[in-house]
mmCIF file of the N, C-alpha and C atoms, coordinates in Angstrom:
data_MODEL
# 
_entry.id   MODEL 
# 
loop_
_atom_site.group_PDB 
_atom_site.id 
_atom_site.type_symbol 
_atom_site.label_atom_id 
_atom_site.label_alt_id 
_atom_site.label_comp_id 
_atom_site.label_asym_id 
_atom_site.label_entity_id 
_atom_site.label_seq_id 
_atom_site.pdbx_PDB_ins_code 
_atom_site.Cartn_x 
_atom_site.Cartn_y 
_atom_site.Cartn_z 
_atom_site.occupancy 
_atom_site.B_iso_or_equiv 
_atom_site.pdbx_formal_charge 
_atom_site.auth_seq_id 
_atom_site.auth_comp_id 
_atom_site.auth_asym_id 
_atom_site.auth_atom_id 
_atom_site.pdbx_PDB_model_num 
ATOM 1   N N  . MET A 1 1  ? 97.330 -30.939 -110.792 1.00 0.00 ? 1  MET A N  1 
ATOM 2   C CA . MET A 1 1  ? 96.015 -30.569 -111.428 1.00 0.00 ? 1  MET A CA 1 
ATOM 3   C C  . MET A 1 1  ? 95.777 -29.239 -111.042 1.00 0.00 ? 1  MET A C  1 
ATOM 4   N N  . ALA A 1 2  ? 95.132 -28.466 -111.950 1.00 0.00 ? 2  ALA A N  1 
ATOM 5   C CA . ALA A 1 2  ? 94.858 -27.059 -111.780 1.00 0.00 ? 2  ALA A CA 1 
ATOM 6   C C  . ALA A 1 2  ? 93.744 -26.976 -110.668 1.00 0.00 ? 2  ALA A C  1 
ATOM 7   N N  . ARG A 1 3  ? 93.739 -25.646 -110.122 1.00 0.00 ? 3  ARG A N  1 
ATOM 8   C CA . ARG A 1 3  ? 92.731 -25.415 -109.127 1.00 0.00 ? 3  ARG A CA 1 
ATOM 9   C C  . ARG A 1 3  ? 92.009 -24.080 -109.524 1.00 0.00 ? 3  ARG A C  1 
ATOM 10  N N  . LEU A 1 4  ? 90.651 -23.988 -109.056 1.00 0.00 ? 4  LEU A N  1 
ATOM 11  C CA . LEU A 1 4  ? 89.921 -22.729 -109.440 1.00 0.00 ? 4  LEU A CA 1 
ATOM 12  C C  . LEU A 1 4  ? 89.596 -22.170 -108.163 1.00 0.00 ? 4  LEU A C  1 
ATOM 13  N N  . LYS A 1 5  ? 89.819 -20.844 -108.114 1.00 0.00 ? 5  LYS A N  1 
ATOM 14  C CA . LYS A 1 5  ? 89.235 -19.964 -107.045 1.00 0.00 ? 5  LYS A CA 1 
ATOM 15  C C  . LYS A 1 5  ? 88.025 -19.329 -107.456 1.00 0.00 ? 5  LYS A C  1 
ATOM 16  N N  . VAL A 1 6  ? 86.881 -19.635 -106.730 1.00 0.00 ? 6  VAL A N  1 
ATOM 17  C CA . VAL A 1 6  ? 85.558 -19.222 -107.079 1.00 0.00 ? 6  VAL A CA 1 
ATOM 18  C C  . VAL A 1 6  ? 85.142 -18.190 -106.086 1.00 0.00 ? 6  VAL A C  1 
ATOM 19  N N  . THR A 1 7  ? 84.706 -16.968 -106.433 1.00 0.00 ? 7  THR A N  1 
ATOM 20  C CA . THR A 1 7  ? 84.319 -15.968 -105.550 1.00 0.00 ? 7  THR A CA 1 
ATOM 21  C C  . THR A 1 7  ? 82.858 -15.660 -105.878 1.00 0.00 ? 7  THR A C  1 
ATOM 22  N N  . GLN A 1 8  ? 81.871 -15.630 -104.936 1.00 0.00 ? 8  GLN A N  1 
ATOM 23  C CA . GLN A 1 8  ? 80.529 -15.224 -105.066 1.00 0.00 ? 8  GLN A CA 1 
ATOM 24  C C  . GLN A 1 8  ? 80.427 -13.714 -105.028 1.00 0.00 ? 8  GLN A C  1 
ATOM 25  N N  . LEU A 1 9  ? 79.939 -13.142 -106.175 1.00 0.00 ? 9  LEU A N  1 
ATOM 26  C CA . LEU A 1 9  ? 79.793 -11.762 -106.279 1.00 0.00 ? 9  LEU A CA 1 
ATOM 27  C C  . LEU A 1 9  ? 78.389 -11.138 -106.084 1.00 0.00 ? 9  LEU A C  1 
ATOM 28  N N  . ARG A 1 10 ? 77.326 -11.996 -106.502 1.00 0.00 ? 10 ARG A N  1 
ATOM 29  C CA . ARG A 1 10 ? 76.053 -11.452 -106.389 1.00 0.00 ? 10 ARG A CA 1 
ATOM 30  C C  . ARG A 1 10 ? 75.092 -12.386 -105.538 1.00 0.00 ? 10 ARG A C  1 
ATOM 31  N N  . SER A 1 11 ? 74.104 -11.916 -105.082 1.00 0.00 ? 11 SER A N  1 
ATOM 32  C CA . SER A 1 11 ? 73.179 -12.669 -104.285 1.00 0.00 ? 11 SER A CA 1 
ATOM 33  C C  . SER A 1 11 ? 72.351 -13.623 -104.984 1.00 0.00 ? 11 SER A C  1 
ATOM 34  N N  . THR A 1 12 ? 71.898 -14.706 -104.251 1.00 0.00 ? 12 THR A N  1 
ATOM 35  C CA . THR A 1 12 ? 71.006 -15.705 -104.838 1.00 0.00 ? 12 THR A CA 1 
ATOM 36  C C  . THR A 1 12 ? 69.542 -15.246 -104.767 1.00 0.00 ? 12 THR A C  1 
ATOM 37  N N  . ILE A 1 13 ? 69.190 -14.111 -104.323 1.00 0.00 ? 13 ILE A N  1 
ATOM 38  C CA . ILE A 1 13 ? 67.796 -13.776 -104.248 1.00 0.00 ? 13 ILE A CA 1 
ATOM 39  C C  . ILE A 1 13 ? 67.266 -13.632 -105.619 1.00 0.00 ? 13 ILE A C  1 
ATOM 40  N N  . GLY A 1 14 ? 66.257 -14.264 -105.972 1.00 0.00 ? 14 GLY A N  1 
ATOM 41  C CA . GLY A 1 14 ? 65.653 -14.244 -107.279 1.00 0.00 ? 14 GLY A CA 1 
ATOM 42  C C  . GLY A 1 14 ? 66.275 -15.331 -108.293 1.00 0.00 ? 14 GLY A C  1 
ATOM 43  N N  . ALA A 1 15 ? 67.216 -16.010 -107.759 1.00 0.00 ? 15 ALA A N  1 
ATOM 44  C CA . ALA A 1 15 ? 67.936 -17.018 -108.559 1.00 0.00 ? 15 ALA A CA 1 
ATOM 45  C C  . ALA A 1 15 ? 67.053 -18.343 -108.577 1.00 0.00 ? 15 ALA A C  1 
ATOM 46  N N  . LYS A 1 16 ? 67.229 -19.136 -109.600 1.00 0.00 ? 16 LYS A N  1 
ATOM 47  C CA . LYS A 1 16 ? 66.379 -20.422 -109.710 1.00 0.00 ? 16 LYS A CA 1 
ATOM 48  C C  . LYS A 1 16 ? 67.101 -21.390 -108.614 1.00 0.00 ? 16 LYS A C  1 
ATOM 49  N N  . HIS A 1 17 ? 66.239 -22.368 -108.378 1.00 0.00 ? 17 HIS A N  1 
ATOM 50  C CA . HIS A 1 17 ? 66.620 -23.341 -107.255 1.00 0.00 ? 17 HIS A CA 1 
ATOM 51  C C  . HIS A 1 17 ? 67.870 -24.043 -107.660 1.00 0.00 ? 17 HIS A C  1 
ATOM 52  N N  . ASN A 1 18 ? 67.987 -24.492 -108.870 1.00 0.00 ? 18 ASN A N  1 
ATOM 53  C CA . ASN A 1 18 ? 69.220 -25.255 -109.215 1.00 0.00 ? 18 ASN A CA 1 
ATOM 54  C C  . ASN A 1 18 ? 70.502 -24.407 -109.076 1.00 0.00 ? 18 ASN A C  1 
ATOM 55  N N  . GLN A 1 19 ? 70.281 -23.039 -109.299 1.00 0.00 ? 19 GLN A N  1 
ATOM 56  C CA . GLN A 1 19 ? 71.477 -22.242 -109.172 1.00 0.00 ? 19 GLN A CA 1 
ATOM 57  C C  . GLN A 1 19 ? 71.793 -22.064 -107.708 1.00 0.00 ? 19 GLN A C  1 
ATOM 58  N N  . ARG A 1 20 ? 70.871 -21.934 -106.830 1.00 0.00 ? 20 ARG A N  1 
ATOM 59  C CA . ARG A 1 20 ? 71.182 -21.915 -105.369 1.00 0.00 ? 20 ARG A CA 1 
ATOM 60  C C  . ARG A 1 20 ? 71.864 -23.104 -104.861 1.00 0.00 ? 20 ARG A C  1 
ATOM 61  N N  . GLU A 1 21 ? 71.296 -24.212 -105.416 1.00 0.00 ? 21 GLU A N  1 
ATOM 62  C CA . GLU A 1 21 ? 71.961 -25.596 -105.006 1.00 0.00 ? 21 GLU A CA 1 
ATOM 63  C C  . GLU A 1 21 ? 73.420 -25.675 -105.553 1.00 0.00 ? 21 GLU A C  1 
ATOM 64  N N  . SER A 1 22 ? 73.705 -25.210 -106.706 1.00 0.00 ? 22 SER A N  1 
ATOM 65  C CA . SER A 1 22 ? 75.028 -25.199 -107.242 1.00 0.00 ? 22 SER A CA 1 
ATOM 66  C C  . SER A 1 22 ? 75.903 -24.471 -106.397 1.00 0.00 ? 22 SER A C  1 
ATOM 67  N N  . LEU A 1 23 ? 75.486 -23.328 -105.931 1.00 0.00 ? 23 LEU A N  1 
ATOM 68  C CA . LEU A 1 23 ? 76.363 -22.403 -104.977 1.00 0.00 ? 23 LEU A CA 1 
ATOM 69  C C  . LEU A 1 23 ? 76.549 -23.187 -103.741 1.00 0.00 ? 23 LEU A C  1 
ATOM 70  N N  . ARG A 1 24 ? 75.520 -23.720 -103.234 1.00 0.00 ? 24 ARG A N  1 
ATOM 71  C CA . ARG A 1 24 ? 75.656 -24.400 -101.990 1.00 0.00 ? 24 ARG A CA 1 
ATOM 72  C C  . ARG A 1 24 ? 76.617 -25.682 -102.070 1.00 0.00 ? 24 ARG A C  1 
ATOM 73  N N  . SER A 1 25 ? 76.613 -26.412 -103.234 1.00 0.00 ? 25 SER A N  1 
ATOM 74  C CA . SER A 1 25 ? 77.480 -27.492 -103.466 1.00 0.00 ? 25 SER A CA 1 
ATOM 75  C C  . SER A 1 25 ? 78.885 -27.114 -103.610 1.00 0.00 ? 25 SER A C  1 
ATOM 76  N N  . LEU A 1 26 ? 79.099 -25.888 -104.241 1.00 0.00 ? 26 LEU A N  1 
ATOM 77  C CA . LEU A 1 26 ? 80.404 -25.349 -104.334 1.00 0.00 ? 26 LEU A CA 1 
ATOM 78  C C  . LEU A 1 26 ? 80.966 -24.900 -102.897 1.00 0.00 ? 26 LEU A C  1 
ATOM 79  N N  . GLY A 1 27 ? 80.112 -24.708 -101.972 1.00 0.00 ? 27 GLY A N  1 
ATOM 80  C CA . GLY A 1 27 ? 80.543 -24.131 -100.564 1.00 0.00 ? 27 GLY A CA 1 
ATOM 81  C C  . GLY A 1 27 ? 80.370 -22.741 -100.388 1.00 0.00 ? 27 GLY A C  1 
ATOM 82  N N  . LEU A 1 28 ? 79.579 -22.068 -101.385 1.00 0.00 ? 28 LEU A N  1 
ATOM 83  C CA . LEU A 1 28 ? 79.407 -20.614 -101.189 1.00 0.00 ? 28 LEU A CA 1 
ATOM 84  C C  . LEU A 1 28 ? 78.121 -20.280 -100.513 1.00 0.00 ? 28 LEU A C  1 
ATOM 85  N N  . LYS A 1 29 ? 78.232 -19.547 -99.478  1.00 0.00 ? 29 LYS A N  1 
ATOM 86  C CA . LYS A 1 29 ? 76.984 -19.159 -98.735  1.00 0.00 ? 29 LYS A CA 1 
ATOM 87  C C  . LYS A 1 29 ? 76.551 -17.768 -98.816  1.00 0.00 ? 29 LYS A C  1 
ATOM 88  N N  . ARG A 1 30 ? 77.530 -16.855 -98.971  1.00 0.00 ? 30 ARG A N  1 
ATOM 89  C CA . ARG A 1 30 ? 77.087 -15.456 -99.005  1.00 0.00 ? 30 ARG A CA 1 
ATOM 90  C C  . ARG A 1 30 ? 78.074 -14.614 -99.888  1.00 0.00 ? 30 ARG A C  1 
ATOM 91  N N  . ILE A 1 31 ? 77.741 -13.397 -100.239 1.00 0.00 ? 31 ILE A N  1 
ATOM 92  C CA . ILE A 1 31 ? 78.520 -12.640 -101.077 1.00 0.00 ? 31 ILE A CA 1 
ATOM 93  C C  . ILE A 1 31 ? 79.914 -12.538 -100.474 1.00 0.00 ? 31 ILE A C  1 
ATOM 94  N N  . ASN A 1 32 ? 80.908 -12.496 -101.375 1.00 0.00 ? 32 ASN A N  1 
ATOM 95  C CA . ASN A 1 32 ? 82.325 -12.369 -101.063 1.00 0.00 ? 32 ASN A CA 1 
ATOM 96  C C  . ASN A 1 32 ? 82.917 -13.653 -100.449 1.00 0.00 ? 32 ASN A C  1 
ATOM 97  N N  . ASP A 1 33 ? 82.170 -14.797 -100.385 1.00 0.00 ? 33 ASP A N  1 
ATOM 98  C CA . ASP A 1 33 ? 82.774 -16.073 -100.011 1.00 0.00 ? 33 ASP A CA 1 
ATOM 99  C C  . ASP A 1 33 ? 83.651 -16.611 -101.133 1.00 0.00 ? 33 ASP A C  1 
ATOM 100 N N  . VAL A 1 34 ? 84.826 -17.144 -100.633 1.00 0.00 ? 34 VAL A N  1 
ATOM 101 C CA . VAL A 1 34 ? 85.764 -17.661 -101.623 1.00 0.00 ? 34 VAL A CA 1 
ATOM 102 C C  . VAL A 1 34 ? 86.010 -19.113 -101.313 1.00 0.00 ? 34 VAL A C  1 
ATOM 103 N N  . VAL A 1 35 ? 86.100 -20.009 -102.385 1.00 0.00 ? 35 VAL A N  1 
ATOM 104 C CA . VAL A 1 35 ? 86.459 -21.397 -102.158 1.00 0.00 ? 35 VAL A CA 1 
ATOM 105 C C  . VAL A 1 35 ? 87.503 -21.724 -103.277 1.00 0.00 ? 35 VAL A C  1 
ATOM 106 N N  . VAL A 1 36 ? 88.324 -22.564 -103.031 1.00 0.00 ? 36 VAL A N  1 
ATOM 107 C CA . VAL A 1 36 ? 89.237 -23.194 -103.954 1.00 0.00 ? 36 VAL A CA 1 
ATOM 108 C C  . VAL A 1 36 ? 88.939 -24.660 -104.280 1.00 0.00 ? 36 VAL A C  1 
ATOM 109 N N  . LYS A 1 37 ? 88.704 -24.921 -105.506 1.00 0.00 ? 37 LYS A N  1 
ATOM 110 C CA . LYS A 1 37 ? 88.215 -26.194 -105.893 1.00 0.00 ? 37 LYS A CA 1 
ATOM 111 C C  . LYS A 1 37 ? 89.123 -26.814 -106.988 1.00 0.00 ? 37 LYS A C  1 
ATOM 112 N N  . GLU A 1 38 ? 89.180 -28.218 -107.023 1.00 0.00 ? 38 GLU A N  1 
ATOM 113 C CA . GLU A 1 38 ? 89.874 -28.834 -108.132 1.00 0.00 ? 38 GLU A CA 1 
ATOM 114 C C  . GLU A 1 38 ? 89.219 -28.487 -109.437 1.00 0.00 ? 38 GLU A C  1 
ATOM 115 N N  . ASP A 1 39 ? 90.017 -28.472 -110.520 1.00 0.00 ? 39 ASP A N  1 
ATOM 116 C CA . ASP A 1 39 ? 89.467 -28.218 -111.808 1.00 0.00 ? 39 ASP A CA 1 
ATOM 117 C C  . ASP A 1 39 ? 88.924 -29.594 -112.462 1.00 0.00 ? 39 ASP A C  1 
ATOM 118 N N  . ARG A 1 40 ? 87.693 -29.868 -112.196 1.00 0.00 ? 40 ARG A N  1 
ATOM 119 C CA . ARG A 1 40 ? 87.102 -31.149 -112.622 1.00 0.00 ? 40 ARG A CA 1 
ATOM 120 C C  . ARG A 1 40 ? 85.857 -30.820 -113.453 1.00 0.00 ? 40 ARG A C  1 
ATOM 121 N N  . PRO A 1 41 ? 85.356 -31.692 -114.375 1.00 0.00 ? 41 PRO A N  1 
ATOM 122 C CA . PRO A 1 41 ? 84.203 -31.343 -115.129 1.00 0.00 ? 41 PRO A CA 1 
ATOM 123 C C  . PRO A 1 41 ? 82.964 -31.191 -114.373 1.00 0.00 ? 41 PRO A C  1 
ATOM 124 N N  . GLU A 1 42 ? 82.850 -31.841 -113.111 1.00 0.00 ? 42 GLU A N  1 
ATOM 125 C CA . GLU A 1 42 ? 81.668 -31.682 -112.332 1.00 0.00 ? 42 GLU A CA 1 
ATOM 126 C C  . GLU A 1 42 ? 81.615 -30.146 -111.733 1.00 0.00 ? 42 GLU A C  1 
ATOM 127 N N  . ILE A 1 43 ? 82.847 -29.743 -111.268 1.00 0.00 ? 43 ILE A N  1 
ATOM 128 C CA . ILE A 1 43 ? 82.911 -28.342 -110.783 1.00 0.00 ? 43 ILE A CA 1 
ATOM 129 C C  . ILE A 1 43 ? 82.613 -27.344 -111.899 1.00 0.00 ? 43 ILE A C  1 
ATOM 130 N N  . ARG A 1 44 ? 83.254 -27.548 -113.111 1.00 0.00 ? 44 ARG A N  1 
ATOM 131 C CA . ARG A 1 44 ? 83.006 -26.717 -114.187 1.00 0.00 ? 44 ARG A CA 1 
ATOM 132 C C  . ARG A 1 44 ? 81.595 -26.546 -114.551 1.00 0.00 ? 44 ARG A C  1 
ATOM 133 N N  . GLY A 1 45 ? 80.810 -27.736 -114.457 1.00 0.00 ? 45 GLY A N  1 
ATOM 134 C CA . GLY A 1 45 ? 79.307 -27.626 -114.761 1.00 0.00 ? 45 GLY A CA 1 
ATOM 135 C C  . GLY A 1 45 ? 78.555 -26.857 -113.753 1.00 0.00 ? 45 GLY A C  1 
ATOM 136 N N  . MET A 1 46 ? 78.976 -26.948 -112.507 1.00 0.00 ? 46 MET A N  1 
ATOM 137 C CA . MET A 1 46 ? 78.242 -26.079 -111.335 1.00 0.00 ? 46 MET A CA 1 
ATOM 138 C C  . MET A 1 46 ? 78.560 -24.617 -111.621 1.00 0.00 ? 46 MET A C  1 
ATOM 139 N N  . ILE A 1 47 ? 79.918 -24.422 -111.957 1.00 0.00 ? 47 ILE A N  1 
ATOM 140 C CA . ILE A 1 47 ? 80.286 -22.997 -112.224 1.00 0.00 ? 47 ILE A CA 1 
ATOM 141 C C  . ILE A 1 47 ? 79.545 -22.423 -113.400 1.00 0.00 ? 47 ILE A C  1 
ATOM 142 N N  . PHE A 1 48 ? 79.397 -23.117 -114.436 1.00 0.00 ? 48 PHE A N  1 
ATOM 143 C CA . PHE A 1 48 ? 78.691 -22.798 -115.625 1.00 0.00 ? 48 PHE A CA 1 
ATOM 144 C C  . PHE A 1 48 ? 77.266 -22.432 -115.405 1.00 0.00 ? 48 PHE A C  1 
ATOM 145 N N  . ALA A 1 49 ? 76.595 -23.086 -114.478 1.00 0.00 ? 49 ALA A N  1 
ATOM 146 C CA . ALA A 1 49 ? 75.299 -22.833 -114.000 1.00 0.00 ? 49 ALA A CA 1 
ATOM 147 C C  . ALA A 1 49 ? 75.022 -21.480 -113.411 1.00 0.00 ? 49 ALA A C  1 
ATOM 148 N N  . VAL A 1 50 ? 76.116 -21.020 -112.633 1.00 0.00 ? 50 VAL A N  1 
ATOM 149 C CA . VAL A 1 50 ? 76.012 -19.815 -111.891 1.00 0.00 ? 50 VAL A CA 1 
ATOM 150 C C  . VAL A 1 50 ? 77.059 -18.732 -112.282 1.00 0.00 ? 50 VAL A C  1 
ATOM 151 N N  . ASN A 1 51 ? 77.504 -18.868 -113.582 1.00 0.00 ? 51 ASN A N  1 
ATOM 152 C CA . ASN A 1 51 ? 78.677 -17.991 -114.017 1.00 0.00 ? 51 ASN A CA 1 
ATOM 153 C C  . ASN A 1 51 ? 78.253 -16.459 -113.944 1.00 0.00 ? 51 ASN A C  1 
ATOM 154 N N  . HIS A 1 52 ? 76.977 -16.112 -113.847 1.00 0.00 ? 52 HIS A N  1 
ATOM 155 C CA . HIS A 1 52 ? 76.578 -14.716 -113.692 1.00 0.00 ? 52 HIS A CA 1 
ATOM 156 C C  . HIS A 1 52 ? 76.594 -14.311 -112.261 1.00 0.00 ? 52 HIS A C  1 
ATOM 157 N N  . LEU A 1 53 ? 76.777 -15.199 -111.361 1.00 0.00 ? 53 LEU A N  1 
ATOM 158 C CA . LEU A 1 53 ? 76.866 -14.955 -109.890 1.00 0.00 ? 53 LEU A CA 1 
ATOM 159 C C  . LEU A 1 53 ? 78.243 -14.980 -109.269 1.00 0.00 ? 53 LEU A C  1 
ATOM 160 N N  . VAL A 1 54 ? 79.279 -15.549 -110.022 1.00 0.00 ? 54 VAL A N  1 
ATOM 161 C CA . VAL A 1 54 ? 80.524 -15.730 -109.407 1.00 0.00 ? 54 VAL A CA 1 
ATOM 162 C C  . VAL A 1 54 ? 81.632 -15.315 -110.337 1.00 0.00 ? 54 VAL A C  1 
ATOM 163 N N  . ARG A 1 55 ? 82.790 -15.155 -109.848 1.00 0.00 ? 55 ARG A N  1 
ATOM 164 C CA . ARG A 1 55 ? 84.076 -14.952 -110.581 1.00 0.00 ? 55 ARG A CA 1 
ATOM 165 C C  . ARG A 1 55 ? 84.959 -15.993 -110.437 1.00 0.00 ? 55 ARG A C  1 
ATOM 166 N N  . VAL A 1 56 ? 85.631 -16.517 -111.450 1.00 0.00 ? 56 VAL A N  1 
ATOM 167 C CA . VAL A 1 56 ? 86.507 -17.641 -111.451 1.00 0.00 ? 56 VAL A CA 1 
ATOM 168 C C  . VAL A 1 56 ? 87.903 -17.292 -111.808 1.00 0.00 ? 56 VAL A C  1 
ATOM 169 N N  . GLU A 1 57 ? 88.926 -17.705 -111.091 1.00 0.00 ? 57 GLU A N  1 
ATOM 170 C CA . GLU A 1 57 ? 90.307 -17.574 -111.418 1.00 0.00 ? 57 GLU A CA 1 
ATOM 171 C C  . GLU A 1 57 ? 91.116 -18.791 -111.259 1.00 0.00 ? 57 GLU A C  1 
ATOM 172 N N  . GLU A 1 58 ? 92.095 -19.052 -112.190 1.00 0.00 ? 58 GLU A N  1 
ATOM 173 C CA . GLU A 1 58 ? 92.866 -20.197 -112.009 1.00 0.00 ? 58 GLU A CA 1 
ATOM 174 C C  . GLU A 1 58 ? 94.019 -19.938 -110.911 1.00 0.00 ? 58 GLU A C  1 
ATOM 175 N N  . VAL A 1 59 ? 94.337 -20.876 -110.097 1.00 0.00 ? 59 VAL A N  1 
ATOM 176 C CA . VAL A 1 59 ? 95.330 -20.761 -109.015 1.00 0.00 ? 59 VAL A CA 1 
ATOM 177 C C  . VAL A 1 59 ? 96.275 -21.987 -109.188 1.00 0.00 ? 59 VAL A C  1 
ATOM 178 N N  . ASP A 1 60 ? 97.584 -21.677 -109.001 1.00 0.00 ? 60 ASP A N  1 
ATOM 179 C CA . ASP A 1 60 ? 98.547 -22.765 -109.033 1.00 0.00 ? 60 ASP A CA 1 
ATOM 180 C C  . ASP A 1 60 ? 98.665 -23.419 -107.687 1.00 0.00 ? 60 ASP A C  1 
# 
């Protein structure tokens, strides 16, 4: 299964509550945090909610 490398690039200051919660659920706490997650629909949905705050790369 593919994996996604998610990096937080921007702050959550001024972001909506659901966007902050999505970042928390992904495991991102501060700028430049990086997590590697399985490529699943639930994870894709959380990433879609915060796509303006993060960078996503596919990892093998």
